[in-house]
N, C-alpha and C positions, 0 to 999 in steps of 0.2 A: 414487976412491971416498972419500967423507967418512966417517970412522969415528965422528964425533959423532952421525950420524943413527941409529946403533945403540944409543946410550946411552939408558936410560930417562929420561924427563923427570922432573925433581925439582920438586915443587910445594912451595913454602915458604909457610907460613901465619904470621900474626903470633901470637906467644904472648901470652896474657892477662897474663903476668908482665912484659911490656914497658910496660904501661899504668899509669896512675895516676888518682886522683880527688882532688878537694878536699873536705875534710869541712866540717861546719857551723861549725867554728872558723876556717876559712880555711887549714888546714894541708894540705899535699900528702901523700897516702898512696899509697905505691908498692905495686902488686899483687904485686911480686916478694917482698914480705915474707910472703906467704901460700903460698909454695911448699910442697908436701908436705902441704897441708891441703885439705879440701873447702871449697868456697865456695858459699854460698847468696846469690844476688842477688835482691833484691825491690824493685820500684818501689812506693813508698808514697805516700799522700796522707792528710793528717790529717782532711780533710773527707769522705773516702770512707766509704760504708756498711760497708766491710770493715776499717776501722781497728782493730777488735777483734782482728784477726789478729796485731797486735803482741804480744799475750799469748802466742799460740802460738809466735811467733818467739823470744820470750824463754825459753819452755819448752825449745825446741830448743837454744838457747845454753847453758842450764843443764845439759841432759842430755848434750850432747856436748863441752862445755868447749872446750879449745883445739884439738881435732881438727876443729872446724867453725867457719868464719868466716862471720858473717852481716853483709851490707852492705845497708843500706836506702838507696835512691836516691829521695828525694822529688822529685815531679814534678807539674806542673800540666798535663801532656799530655792529661789526660782531664777537666780542669776542676774538680778536687777539692782543689787545694792552693793556697790563697790566702795562707798564712803565709810569713814570711821565714825564712831559715835559723835565726836566733836563736829565733824563735817556734816553729819546728818542733822544734828540739832541746829547748826548754823543755817543750813539749806532750808529747813522747815520754817525757821523763824524769819529769815530774810525774804524768802519767796512766798510764803503763805501766812505769815504772822501767827503761826501755831501757838496756842496757849494751853494745850492739853498735854497730858503726860506722854513722854516718849521714852520707851524702855531702851536699854542698851541693845545693840545689834546681836541677834542670836538666831539660831535655827528654829523654824516653826513646823518643819516636817522632817521626816526621816527618823533615825534611831536616837539622835541626841538633841532633843528639842528643849526649849525653854520650859521651865516647870509649869507655867500657866497653860502653855500649849500641850504639854504632856497630859494635864488634867482634862483639857478639851478632847484629846484624842481617844480617851478610854471611858466607856460607860461604867466600868468598874470603879473609876475614880469619881466621875461627876454624877453618876446615877441617872443620866438622861439618855445619852447617845454617844456614839463614836463620831467625832467631827473630823472629817478629812479636809485638810487645808489643800486646796487645789491650785491656788495662784495668789499673787500679790493682791492685796486689798479685799480679801474675803473678810466679812464682818460677822461677828458673833455677839448677840445681845444676851445679857445676863439680867434676870429680874432682881427685885429688891431682896428676895430670899436667897439669892446666890445660885439660882438654877438657870440653865440654858433655856431660852425661850424662842430664839431665832437664829438661824444661820442663813446668811445672805451671800449670794454669789459675788465674785470679784467685780463683775460688770455692773452690778446694781449700784446706782448712785446712793450716797449716804442720805440724800434728801428724798429718795423715792418714797412713795406713799406706803409701800409695804414696811419699810423701816420706821417711818414716822408713826404709822398705826400701831406697830408693835411697841414702840416707846410709850405712846399715849394710852393705849387700851390695856395693856398687861401690867 
């Protein structure tokens, strides 16, 4: 008799903290630097009708300070981002005074997605759920342990009580 057949199977998922992204300056940012903090991931597009949500994201950053990391992932996946990385950064700083992380422009849906969004897309990677990115300004909240705890529709304001409660309660 094989004793191994009685051991529970261990399912190992990829930790978000093993991933990284490139910011608009071309620097690599390691997700492991955000351990023990909540992370709000938002795919943005400067030509989106929802671009005003950058104001709400900035309000969250100011309200929660270092306990919440906000990372904007510019993407043309939905046809609303024609600017280059330099232009995106300039637009966000000049028009919204953005002081949170802005990743380099990359795909957030389809077959060739940015690694963090690939992790979000697959339960086999993140251990929680398959997140489908439906449009610009979809928001995903990661808890201090690196697990997905909330997915918020693109039309939900960053300062909506559902997001604020998820940040403060979880």
